[in-house]
C-alpha positions as CSV (number, residue, x, y, z in Angstrom):
1,M,17.3,11.8,-10.5
2,K,15.3,9.4,-8.8
3,L,12.3,11.0,-6.2
4,Y,12.7,8.4,-3.6
5,K,15.5,6.7,-1.9
6,I,15.1,3.9,0.1
7,K,15.4,3.4,4.3
8,K,14.7,1.8,7.3
9,S,10.9,3.0,7.7
10,K,9.4,4.7,10.6
11,I,6.3,2.0,9.8
12,D,7.5,-1.3,8.9
13,K,11.1,-2.5,8.0
14,N,12.0,-0.7,5.0
15,G,10.3,2.3,3.4
16,L,10.7,4.6,0.4
17,Y,11.7,8.3,1.0
18,A,11.2,11.3,-0.8
19,N,15.0,12.0,-2.5
20,C,13.7,15.9,-2.9
21,D,10.1,17.7,-2.3
22,I,7.5,16.1,-4.8
23,L,4.3,18.4,-6.1
24,K,0.9,16.5,-5.9
25,G,0.1,15.3,-8.8
26,T,3.6,13.8,-9.7
27,K,4.1,10.2,-11.0
28,I,6.3,8.4,-8.6
29,I,7.2,5.2,-9.1
30,E,5.7,2.2,-11.1
31,Y,4.4,-0.9,-9.4
32,K,6.3,-3.8,-11.1
33,G,5.4,-7.6,-11.4
34,K,4.3,-10.7,-12.9
35,I,0.7,-10.7,-14.8
36,I,-1.2,-13.8,-13.4
37,S,-5.1,-15.2,-13.4
38,V,-6.7,-14.3,-10.4
39,K,-7.5,-17.8,-10.0
40,Q,-3.6,-18.4,-9.7
41,S,-3.4,-15.8,-6.7
42,E,-6.3,-17.7,-4.8
43,N,-4.8,-21.1,-5.7
44,D,-1.1,-20.6,-5.2
45,P,0.1,-20.6,-1.4
46,K,2.4,-18.3,-1.8
47,F,-0.5,-15.9,-1.7
48,D,-1.3,-17.1,1.8
49,N,-2.4,-14.3,3.7
50,G,-0.2,-15.1,6.7
51,K,3.2,-13.8,4.9
52,A,3.8,-10.7,3.6
53,I,2.4,-10.0,0.0
54,Y,2.8,-8.1,-2.9
55,L,-0.4,-8.5,-4.9
56,F,-2.4,-5.7,-7.1
57,N,-6.0,-6.8,-8.4
58,L,-5.8,-5.2,-12.2
59,N,-9.5,-6.2,-13.3
60,K,-11.8,-9.5,-12.6
61,K,-9.1,-11.5,-14.6
62,Y,-5.8,-10.6,-13.9
63,D,-3.9,-9.8,-10.7
64,L,-0.1,-7.7,-10.7
65,D,2.2,-10.0,-8.4
66,G,5.2,-7.3,-7.3
67,N,6.8,-10.0,-4.9
68,F,10.5,-9.2,-6.9
69,K,13.6,-7.0,-5.8
70,F,13.3,-5.4,-9.1
71,N,9.7,-3.9,-7.9
72,T,10.9,-1.0,-5.1
73,A,7.4,-0.1,-5.1
74,R,6.8,-2.8,-2.9
75,L,8.3,-0.8,-0.1
76,I,5.8,1.6,0.2
77,N,4.3,0.8,3.7
78,H,0.5,1.3,4.4
79,S,-0.5,4.7,6.5
80,C,-4.3,5.6,7.4
81,D,-3.2,9.2,6.5
82,P,-1.3,8.6,3.2
83,N,1.0,11.1,0.9
84,C,0.2,9.2,-2.0
85,E,-2.4,6.7,-4.0
86,V,-2.5,4.4,-6.7
87,F,-3.8,4.1,-10.0
88,G,-4.1,1.6,-12.8
89,K,-4.4,2.1,-16.2
90,G,-4.5,-1.3,-18.1
91,L,-2.2,-3.7,-16.7
92,K,0.2,-0.8,-15.5
93,I,0.3,0.7,-11.8
94,W,1.5,4.0,-10.7
95,V,2.0,5.7,-7.7
96,Y,1.1,9.3,-7.7
97,A,1.7,12.1,-4.7
98,M,-1.8,12.9,-3.6
99,K,-0.3,15.9,-1.6
100,N,2.9,17.9,-2.0
101,I,5.7,15.5,-0.4
102,K,8.5,17.0,1.2
103,K,12.0,15.9,1.0
104,G,13.1,13.3,3.4
105,E,8.9,12.1,4.4
106,E,8.5,8.7,4.1
107,L,6.4,7.7,1.4
108,S,3.1,5.6,1.9
109,Y,-0.3,5.1,0.6
110,D,-3.6,3.1,1.7
111,Y,-3.6,-0.4,0.9
112,G,-7.4,-0.6,0.6
113,F,-7.8,-4.0,2.6
114,S,-11.4,-4.8,2.9
115,Y,-13.5,-4.8,6.0
116,D,-14.3,-8.5,7.0
117,E,-13.7,-10.9,9.9
118,D,-10.1,-11.2,8.9
119,Y,-9.2,-7.2,9.6
120,I,-7.6,-8.4,13.3
121,N,-4.5,-10.2,11.4
122,Y,-3.2,-6.8,10.0
123,P,-2.9,-4.4,12.7
124,C,-1.2,-0.6,11.3
125,K,1.7,0.6,12.9
126,C,1.6,3.9,11.0
127,K,0.8,5.9,14.0
128,S,-1.0,8.2,12.2
129,K,-3.6,11.0,14.2
130,A,-6.2,8.7,12.0
131,C,-5.0,5.4,12.5
132,V,-7.6,2.8,13.6
133,G,-5.0,0.1,14.6
134,Y,-6.0,-1.8,11.4
135,I,-4.6,-1.9,7.7
136,I,-8.3,-1.0,6.5
137,R,-9.7,1.2,3.6
138,E,-10.4,4.6,4.5
139,G,-14.1,4.3,3.6
140,S,-14.6,1.1,5.7
141,R,-12.6,2.4,9.0
142,W,-15.8,3.8,10.6
143,R,-16.9,0.3,11.3
144,I,-13.8,0.1,13.3
145,K,-14.2,3.1,14.9
146,K,-17.9,2.4,16.0
147,K,-16.6,-1.0,17.3
148,K,-14.6,0.5,19.5
149,K,-17.1,2.9,20.9
150,L,-19.7,0.2,21.7
151,K,-17.0,-1.1,23.8
C-alpha cells in the first residue's frame, strides 16, 4: 500500500495526503527527475522563477529537474510547519516523515528558499501559526518577522 494519495490541497492546487498513519523517520517517497547541470538550470528559460519549478540542488555541479508527471513527490507543498523533511544521498532525494503523521494529513516540507530581494514573489499559503507569509527557509524567517516589527 502506498503511504500517500493525491487530493486537492488546502495549501495550493493538488497535494499528497497520508493514506495511513506514518511514523516519524519513515521514508515516504523518492523525489524523482532528470539530473541536469547547474549551468543548464541557470540558463534554461524552463527554470524561470515566474512559474512553478520543481528543481532540487544536488551539489555544486548538478540539480534534479523534477518537473515530470512520474514525479509524484513534486505535489508536496511547502509549509512553515512541515511534517516531512528532504534528504539527499548521492544523486537521489527522499522525503521522510519528521514527525508522526496521521492518516488524512497533508504532507509538507520546508522548500528552503533563501531570503533575498525576490522573497516577496513567493507568498506562502500554508496558514500555519508559524507562517511568515512567504516561502522562506526556517533559519531565515526571523528576518521577515523583524521587518514586520519595524513597520
